[in-house]
C-alpha positions as a Markdown table, in Angstrom:
| # | Residue | x | y | z |
|---|---|---|---|---|
| 1 | Met | 67.9 | -148.8 | -32.6 |
| 2 | Asp | 65.2 | -151.1 | -33.5 |
| 3 | Glu | 64.4 | -154.9 | -34.1 |
| 4 | Val | 65.0 | -154.1 | -38.4 |
| 5 | Phe | 68.3 | -152.8 | -38.2 |
| 6 | Ile | 69.4 | -155.6 | -35.8 |
| 7 | Gly | 68.2 | -158.3 | -38.1 |
| 8 | Thr | 70.0 | -156.9 | -41.6 |
| 9 | Leu | 73.1 | -156.1 | -39.6 |
| 10 | Leu | 73.0 | -159.6 | -38.2 |
| 11 | Ala | 71.7 | -160.9 | -41.4 |
| 12 | Ser | 75.1 | -159.0 | -43.4 |
| 13 | Thr | 77.4 | -160.7 | -40.8 |
| 14 | Leu | 76.2 | -163.7 | -42.0 |
| 15 | Arg | 77.1 | -162.8 | -45.3 |
| 16 | Val | 80.5 | -161.5 | -45.1 |
| 17 | Thr | 81.9 | -164.4 | -42.9 |
| 18 | Val | 81.0 | -166.7 | -45.2 |
| 19 | Pro | 84.3 | -166.5 | -47.0 |
| 20 | Leu | 86.4 | -165.8 | -43.9 |
| 21 | Ile | 84.6 | -168.9 | -42.4 |
| 22 | Leu | 85.7 | -171.7 | -45.7 |
| 23 | Cys | 89.2 | -170.5 | -45.9 |
| 24 | Ala | 89.3 | -170.5 | -42.2 |
| 25 | Leu | 88.5 | -174.0 | -42.0 |
| 26 | Ala | 90.8 | -174.7 | -45.2 |
| 27 | Ala | 93.6 | -173.2 | -43.0 |
| 28 | Thr | 92.7 | -175.4 | -40.3 |
| 29 | Ile | 92.8 | -178.6 | -41.9 |
| 30 | Ser | 95.9 | -177.8 | -43.4 |
| 31 | Glu | 97.8 | -176.4 | -40.8 |
| 32 | Arg | 96.6 | -179.5 | -38.7 |
| 33 | Ala | 98.4 | -181.7 | -41.2 |
| 34 | Gly | 101.7 | -179.5 | -40.9 |
| 35 | Val | 101.1 | -177.4 | -43.7 |
| 36 | Ile | 101.2 | -173.7 | -43.9 |
| 37 | Asp | 98.9 | -171.9 | -46.2 |
| 38 | Leu | 99.7 | -168.3 | -46.8 |
| 39 | Gly | 97.8 | -168.7 | -50.7 |
| 40 | Leu | 94.2 | -168.7 | -49.2 |
| 41 | Glu | 94.2 | -165.5 | -50.8 |
| 42 | Gly | 95.6 | -166.5 | -54.1 |
| 43 | Lys | 93.3 | -169.7 | -54.0 |
| 44 | Met | 90.4 | -168.1 | -53.4 |
| 45 | Leu | 90.7 | -164.9 | -56.0 |
| 46 | Leu | 91.6 | -167.4 | -59.0 |
| 47 | Ala | 88.9 | -169.6 | -57.9 |
| 48 | Ala | 86.8 | -166.5 | -58.0 |
| 49 | Phe | 87.7 | -165.4 | -61.4 |
| 50 | Ala | 87.2 | -169.1 | -63.1 |
| 51 | Ala | 83.6 | -169.1 | -61.2 |
| 52 | Ala | 83.2 | -165.8 | -63.2 |
| 53 | Ser | 84.8 | -166.8 | -66.3 |
| 54 | Ala | 83.2 | -169.9 | -66.7 |
| 55 | Gly | 80.0 | -168.5 | -65.7 |
| 56 | Ala | 79.6 | -166.0 | -67.8 |
| 57 | Val | 80.7 | -168.0 | -71.1 |
| 58 | Ser | 78.6 | -170.9 | -70.3 |
| 59 | Gly | 75.8 | -169.4 | -68.3 |
| 60 | Ser | 75.6 | -172.6 | -66.1 |
| 61 | Leu | 75.8 | -172.7 | -62.1 |
| 62 | Ala | 77.2 | -175.9 | -62.4 |
| 63 | Ile | 79.8 | -174.9 | -64.8 |
| 64 | Ala | 80.8 | -172.0 | -62.6 |
| 65 | Leu | 81.2 | -174.0 | -59.6 |
| 66 | Leu | 82.8 | -177.3 | -61.0 |
| 67 | Ala | 85.8 | -174.1 | -62.6 |
| 68 | Ala | 86.1 | -172.8 | -59.4 |
| 69 | Leu | 86.8 | -176.0 | -57.8 |
| 70 | Ala | 89.0 | -177.4 | -60.3 |
| 71 | Val | 91.4 | -174.0 | -60.1 |
| 72 | Gly | 91.3 | -174.2 | -56.2 |
| 73 | Ile | 92.0 | -178.2 | -55.9 |
| 74 | Ala | 95.0 | -177.3 | -58.6 |
| 75 | Leu | 96.4 | -174.7 | -56.5 |
| 76 | Ser | 96.4 | -176.8 | -53.5 |
| 77 | Met | 97.7 | -179.3 | -55.2 |
| 78 | Leu | 100.2 | -177.3 | -56.6 |
| 79 | His | 100.9 | -176.1 | -53.2 |
| 80 | Gly | 101.7 | -179.8 | -52.3 |
| 81 | Tyr | 103.9 | -180.3 | -55.1 |
| 82 | Ala | 106.3 | -177.7 | -54.0 |
| 83 | Cys | 106.2 | -178.5 | -50.4 |
| 84 | Val | 105.4 | -181.5 | -49.4 |
| 85 | Ser | 106.7 | -183.9 | -52.5 |
| 86 | His | 109.6 | -181.4 | -52.7 |
| 87 | Thr | 110.3 | -180.2 | -49.3 |
| 88 | Gly | 110.1 | -176.2 | -50.4 |
| 89 | Asp | 109.2 | -173.4 | -47.9 |
| 90 | Gln | 105.8 | -173.5 | -47.2 |
| 91 | Val | 105.4 | -169.4 | -47.0 |
| 92 | Val | 107.5 | -168.5 | -49.9 |
| 93 | Ala | 105.3 | -171.3 | -52.0 |
| 94 | Gly | 101.8 | -169.9 | -50.4 |
| 95 | Met | 103.0 | -166.3 | -50.9 |
| 96 | Ala | 104.3 | -166.9 | -54.4 |
| 97 | Ile | 100.6 | -168.3 | -55.6 |
| 98 | Thr | 98.5 | -165.1 | -54.1 |
| 99 | Met | 101.1 | -163.2 | -56.4 |
| 100 | Thr | 100.5 | -165.2 | -59.2 |
| 101 | Ala | 97.1 | -165.4 | -59.1 |
| 102 | Ala | 96.2 | -161.6 | -58.2 |
| 103 | Gly | 98.7 | -160.7 | -61.7 |
| 104 | Leu | 97.2 | -164.1 | -63.8 |
| 105 | Ser | 93.5 | -163.1 | -63.0 |
| 106 | Ile | 94.4 | -159.7 | -64.6 |
| 107 | Val | 95.7 | -160.5 | -67.2 |
| 108 | Leu | 93.6 | -163.5 | -68.4 |
| 109 | Gly | 90.8 | -160.8 | -67.9 |
| 110 | Ile | 91.9 | -158.5 | -70.0 |
| 111 | Ala | 92.8 | -160.6 | -72.9 |
| 112 | Trp | 89.9 | -162.8 | -72.8 |
| 113 | Phe | 87.2 | -160.0 | -72.2 |
| 114 | Lys | 88.3 | -156.5 | -72.5 |
| 115 | Gln | 86.9 | -154.9 | -69.9 |
| 116 | Gly | 90.2 | -153.6 | -67.8 |
| 117 | Gly | 90.7 | -157.1 | -66.2 |
| 118 | Gln | 86.8 | -157.5 | -65.1 |
| 119 | Thr | 84.8 | -160.3 | -66.0 |
| 120 | Pro | 81.4 | -159.7 | -67.6 |
| 121 | Pro | 77.9 | -159.4 | -65.1 |
| 122 | Leu | 76.6 | -162.9 | -64.4 |
| 123 | Thr | 72.9 | -163.5 | -65.4 |
| 124 | Asp | 70.5 | -164.1 | -62.5 |
| 125 | Ala | 70.6 | -168.1 | -63.9 |
| 126 | Val | 74.4 | -168.3 | -62.7 |
| 127 | Arg | 73.8 | -167.0 | -59.2 |
| 128 | Leu | 72.9 | -168.8 | -55.9 |
| 129 | Ser | 69.4 | -168.2 | -55.3 |
| 130 | Asn | 68.3 | -167.5 | -51.9 |
| 131 | Trp | 66.7 | -169.6 | -49.9 |
| 132 | Phe | 63.6 | -170.0 | -46.6 |
| 133 | Gly | 62.5 | -166.8 | -47.4 |
| 134 | Gly | 58.7 | -167.4 | -46.6 |
| 135 | Leu | 60.0 | -168.8 | -43.2 |
| 136 | Gly | 61.7 | -165.2 | -43.0 |
| 137 | Thr | 58.5 | -163.7 | -43.5 |
| 138 | Ala | 56.3 | -165.7 | -41.1 |
| 139 | Leu | 58.5 | -165.4 | -38.2 |
| 140 | Ser | 58.8 | -161.9 | -38.5 |
| 141 | Ala | 54.7 | -161.8 | -37.5 |
| 142 | Val | 56.2 | -162.4 | -33.9 |
| 143 | Pro | 57.0 | -159.3 | -32.3 |
| 144 | Trp | 61.1 | -158.2 | -32.2 |
| 145 | Ile | 62.5 | -161.3 | -31.8 |
| 146 | Gly | 60.7 | -163.0 | -34.4 |
| 147 | Thr | 61.8 | -160.1 | -36.6 |
| 148 | Val | 65.2 | -160.0 | -36.0 |
| 149 | Leu | 65.7 | -164.1 | -36.2 |
| 150 | Gly | 63.7 | -163.8 | -39.1 |
| 151 | Gln | 65.6 | -160.8 | -40.8 |
| 152 | Ala | 69.2 | -162.6 | -39.5 |
| 153 | Leu | 69.1 | -166.0 | -40.2 |
| 154 | Phe | 66.5 | -167.0 | -43.2 |
| 155 | Gly | 66.4 | -165.6 | -46.7 |
| 156 | His | 69.9 | -166.6 | -47.3 |
| 157 | Asn | 71.9 | -168.8 | -49.8 |
| 158 | Leu | 73.3 | -172.3 | -49.7 |
| 159 | Leu | 76.8 | -171.7 | -49.0 |
| 160 | Val | 75.8 | -169.2 | -46.1 |
| 161 | Tyr | 74.3 | -172.7 | -44.6 |
| 162 | Leu | 76.9 | -175.0 | -45.9 |
| 163 | Ser | 79.3 | -172.6 | -44.4 |
| 164 | Leu | 77.9 | -173.1 | -40.8 |
| 165 | Ala | 77.1 | -176.9 | -41.1 |
| 166 | Leu | 81.0 | -177.4 | -42.3 |
| 167 | Val | 82.4 | -176.0 | -38.9 |
| 168 | Pro | 80.9 | -179.0 | -37.0 |
| 169 | Gly | 81.6 | -180.8 | -39.8 |
| 170 | Val | 85.3 | -180.1 | -39.9 |
| 171 | Trp | 85.3 | -180.7 | -35.9 |
| 172 | Trp | 83.7 | -184.2 | -36.3 |
| 173 | Leu | 86.2 | -184.7 | -38.8 |
| 174 | Leu | 89.8 | -183.6 | -36.9 |
| 175 | Tyr | 88.3 | -185.2 | -33.4 |
| 176 | Arg | 85.8 | -187.7 | -33.7 |
| 177 | Thr | 87.3 | -189.6 | -36.4 |
| 178 | Arg | 90.4 | -192.1 | -37.6 |
| 179 | Leu | 90.9 | -190.0 | -40.4 |
| 180 | Gly | 91.3 | -186.9 | -38.4 |
| 181 | Leu | 93.1 | -188.4 | -35.3 |
| 182 | Arg | 95.3 | -189.0 | -38.4 |
| 183 | Leu | 95.9 | -186.0 | -40.1 |
| 184 | Arg | 96.6 | -184.4 | -36.1 |
| 185 | Ala | 99.4 | -186.7 | -35.9 |
| 186 | Thr | 100.6 | -185.7 | -39.2 |
| 187 | Gly | 101.3 | -182.3 | -37.7 |
| 188 | Glu | 102.4 | -183.4 | -34.4 |
| 189 | Asn | 104.5 | -185.7 | -35.1 |
| 190 | Pro | 105.2 | -187.1 | -38.6 |
| 191 | Ala | 107.8 | -189.4 | -37.7 |
| 192 | Met | 105.2 | -191.3 | -35.7 |
| 193 | Val | 102.9 | -191.5 | -37.7 |
| 194 | Asp | 105.7 | -192.7 | -40.8 |
| 195 | Ala | 106.1 | -195.5 | -38.1 |
| 196 | Ala | 103.1 | -196.6 | -37.8 |
| 197 | Gly | 103.3 | -197.4 | -41.6 |
| 198 | Leu | 101.0 | -194.6 | -43.3 |
| 199 | Ser | 101.7 | -192.1 | -45.8 |
| 200 | Val | 102.9 | -188.9 | -44.4 |
| 201 | Lys | 102.7 | -187.2 | -47.9 |
| 202 | Gly | 99.6 | -188.5 | -48.5 |
| 203 | Leu | 97.7 | -187.3 | -45.7 |
| 204 | Arg | 99.4 | -184.2 | -46.2 |
| 205 | Tyr | 97.8 | -184.0 | -49.8 |
| 206 | Leu | 95.0 | -184.9 | -48.7 |
| 207 | Ala | 94.2 | -181.9 | -46.3 |
| 208 | Leu | 95.6 | -179.7 | -49.1 |
| 209 | Leu | 92.4 | -181.6 | -51.1 |
| 210 | Phe | 90.1 | -180.1 | -48.4 |
| 211 | Asn | 91.8 | -177.3 | -48.2 |
| 212 | Gly | 91.7 | -176.6 | -51.9 |
| 213 | Val | 87.9 | -177.7 | -52.2 |
| 214 | Leu | 86.6 | -175.0 | -49.3 |
| 215 | Cys | 89.0 | -172.3 | -50.8 |
| 216 | Ala | 87.2 | -172.5 | -53.8 |
| 217 | Leu | 84.2 | -172.9 | -52.8 |
| 218 | Ala | 84.9 | -169.0 | -50.9 |
| 219 | Gly | 85.8 | -167.7 | -54.1 |
| 220 | Gly | 82.9 | -169.3 | -56.1 |
| 221 | Tyr | 80.7 | -167.8 | -53.1 |
| 222 | Leu | 82.4 | -164.0 | -53.9 |
| 223 | Val | 81.3 | -164.3 | -57.5 |
| 224 | Leu | 78.0 | -166.3 | -57.6 |
| 225 | Ala | 76.5 | -164.4 | -54.0 |
| 226 | Gln | 78.2 | -161.3 | -53.3 |
| 227 | Asn | 79.2 | -159.1 | -56.4 |
| 228 | Pro | 77.6 | -160.3 | -59.8 |
| 229 | Gln | 80.9 | -160.0 | -61.4 |
| 230 | Phe | 84.7 | -160.7 | -60.9 |
| 231 | Val | 87.1 | -157.5 | -60.0 |
| 232 | Pro | 90.6 | -157.4 | -59.9 |
| 233 | Asn | 91.6 | -158.6 | -56.8 |
| 234 | Met | 88.3 | -158.7 | -54.7 |
| 235 | Thr | 89.0 | -160.7 | -51.9 |
| 236 | Ala | 90.5 | -157.5 | -50.6 |
| 237 | Gly | 92.5 | -159.3 | -48.1 |
| 238 | Arg | 89.6 | -162.2 | -47.0 |
| 239 | Gly | 92.3 | -164.8 | -47.0 |
| 240 | Tyr | 94.7 | -163.0 | -44.3 |
| 241 | Met | 92.0 | -162.2 | -42.3 |
| 242 | Ala | 90.5 | -165.9 | -42.3 |
| 243 | Leu | 94.0 | -166.8 | -41.5 |
| 244 | Ala | 94.4 | -164.6 | -38.9 |
| 245 | Ala | 90.9 | -166.0 | -37.3 |
| 246 | Met | 92.2 | -169.1 | -37.3 |
| 247 | Ile | 95.0 | -168.4 | -35.3 |
| 248 | Phe | 92.8 | -166.2 | -32.9 |
| 249 | Gly | 90.9 | -169.5 | -32.5 |
| 250 | Lys | 93.9 | -171.6 | -31.7 |
| 251 | Trp | 93.5 | -174.0 | -34.8 |
| 252 | His | 90.1 | -175.6 | -33.7 |
| 253 | Pro | 87.2 | -175.0 | -35.9 |
| 254 | Val | 85.0 | -173.5 | -33.8 |
| 255 | Gly | 87.3 | -170.9 | -32.1 |
| 256 | Ala | 88.0 | -169.8 | -36.1 |
| 257 | Leu | 84.0 | -170.0 | -36.4 |
| 258 | Trp | 83.6 | -166.9 | -33.4 |
| 259 | Ala | 86.8 | -165.2 | -34.9 |
| 260 | Cys | 85.2 | -165.0 | -38.3 |
| 261 | Leu | 81.8 | -163.9 | -37.4 |
| 262 | Leu | 83.8 | -161.3 | -35.1 |
| 263 | Phe | 85.9 | -159.9 | -37.8 |
| 264 | Gly | 82.7 | -160.7 | -40.4 |
| 265 | Phe | 80.8 | -158.4 | -37.4 |
| 266 | Leu | 83.2 | -155.5 | -37.7 |
| 267 | Asp | 82.9 | -155.3 | -41.6 |
| 268 | Ala | 79.4 | -155.2 | -41.7 |
| 269 | Val | 79.1 | -152.4 | -38.8 |
| 270 | Ala | 82.0 | -150.5 | -41.2 |
| 271 | Ile | 79.6 | -150.3 | -44.0 |
| 272 | Arg | 76.6 | -149.5 | -41.8 |
| 273 | Leu | 79.2 | -146.4 | -40.6 |
| 274 | Gln | 79.8 | -145.3 | -43.9 |
| 275 | Gly | 78.1 | -141.8 | -44.5 |
| 276 | Val | 77.2 | -141.4 | -40.8 |
| 277 | Glu | 78.0 | -137.8 | -39.2 |
| 278 | Ile | 79.5 | -137.2 | -36.0 |
| 279 | Pro | 78.2 | -134.2 | -34.3 |
| 280 | Gly | 80.7 | -131.1 | -34.5 |
| 281 | Tyr | 82.9 | -133.0 | -36.4 |
| 282 | Gly | 80.8 | -134.4 | -39.9 |
| 283 | Ala | 80.9 | -136.9 | -41.6 |
| 284 | Val | 83.6 | -140.3 | -40.9 |
| 285 | Pro | 85.9 | -140.3 | -43.7 |
| 286 | Val | 85.1 | -143.6 | -45.5 |
| 287 | Gln | 88.8 | -144.7 | -45.5 |
| 288 | Ala | 88.7 | -144.7 | -41.8 |
| 289 | Ile | 85.4 | -146.9 | -41.6 |
| 290 | Gln | 86.9 | -149.4 | -44.6 |
| 291 | Ala | 89.9 | -149.7 | -42.5 |
| 292 | Leu | 88.2 | -150.9 | -39.1 |
| 293 | Pro | 88.0 | -154.4 | -39.4 |
| 294 | Tyr | 91.7 | -154.7 | -40.4 |
| 295 | Val | 93.1 | -152.3 | -37.9 |
| 296 | Leu | 90.9 | -154.5 | -35.4 |
| 297 | Thr | 92.1 | -157.3 | -37.0 |
| 298 | Val | 95.3 | -156.4 | -36.2 |
| 299 | Val | 94.8 | -155.2 | -32.5 |
| 300 | Leu | 93.0 | -158.5 | -31.5 |
| 301 | Leu | 95.8 | -160.4 | -32.6 |
| 302 | Ala | 98.4 | -158.4 | -31.0 |
| 303 | Gly | 96.6 | -158.2 | -27.6 |
| 304 | Phe | 93.8 | -160.7 | -27.2 |
| 305 | Ile | 94.8 | -164.3 | -28.6 |
| 306 | Gly | 96.4 | -165.4 | -25.4 |
| 307 | Arg | 98.3 | -168.5 | -25.1 |
| 308 | Ser | 98.1 | -170.8 | -28.0 |
| 309 | Arg | 100.3 | -173.9 | -29.7 |
| 310 | Ala | 100.8 | -174.3 | -33.0 |
| 311 | Pro | 101.1 | -177.9 | -34.3 |
| 312 | Ala | 104.7 | -179.0 | -33.6 |
| 313 | Ala | 105.6 | -180.1 | -36.9 |
| 314 | Leu | 103.5 | -176.7 | -39.0 |
| 315 | Gly | 106.4 | -175.8 | -41.5 |
| 316 | Leu | 108.5 | -178.1 | -41.7 |
| 317 | Pro | 109.0 | -180.7 | -44.6 |
| 318 | Tyr | 109.0 | -184.4 | -43.6 |
| 319 | Val | 112.0 | -186.1 | -45.1 |
| 320 | Lys | 112.2 | -189.8 | -44.6 |
| 321 | Thr | 115.7 | -191.5 | -43.1 |
| 322 | Arg | 115.2 | -194.7 | -43.9 |
């Protein structure tokens, strides 16, 4: 296993982990405030469709990102309207968003572009460009470790670096600011927050606003950095994997990051294993390799999560008694 292979494997891990990190951070913020979000998959999917559609029509990266942000925030506000304002079931509302997004993206894609639910391919002007490629080339002059680090850490697009920077940013927000203390208190004891004269609904809506922005960035990344066009159901369960990573990370941004990197590494390894032949057996079935990250996700959650405690008021609507 040479240094180029290791570097490209680590680079691939970072690239495929980005939507997982963004959605896991989105879930961490909303669930710390007491709102379960099973709509991560749907928000990411419809945001990806909005970014691809707006980018294909306008040819502008900025408009594509704004469209994704508008859709992600709108869906989060819809979730809040159903669950925070009207005390609806948070699990049902989240699943309804995901199911609606899956169907709506296909129907609109067929109606607008007549390509079986897909959008036209995006031009290079709408795609995110890579940064620091020259640094990676220069670093590769250093034997072995320089090649590995040059391949792994440089030459990525802005959202890769932004997602990594957001992990300490969200940690700082939740654990080092007054706003973060209030958000966490809302998920633990909303009655105490209300007694202190703060708005439980307002704080939960704010958490969902952050949630919608992060989900929109995750969806936009799928079409602006990975696949150059929208394909039906292209999220492929990443929203649920991000939710699992957040639980595996025990509702903590840093823990969620490590879980996302683990799941991303398994996904990258699965991609590299396609076409590999086992002596005496033949080629490994592609379906088995593609299922590997999901199977190991279930195994890890079932057997290695350890003791963890969800926020005390998670999933519980708050109704003022006076």
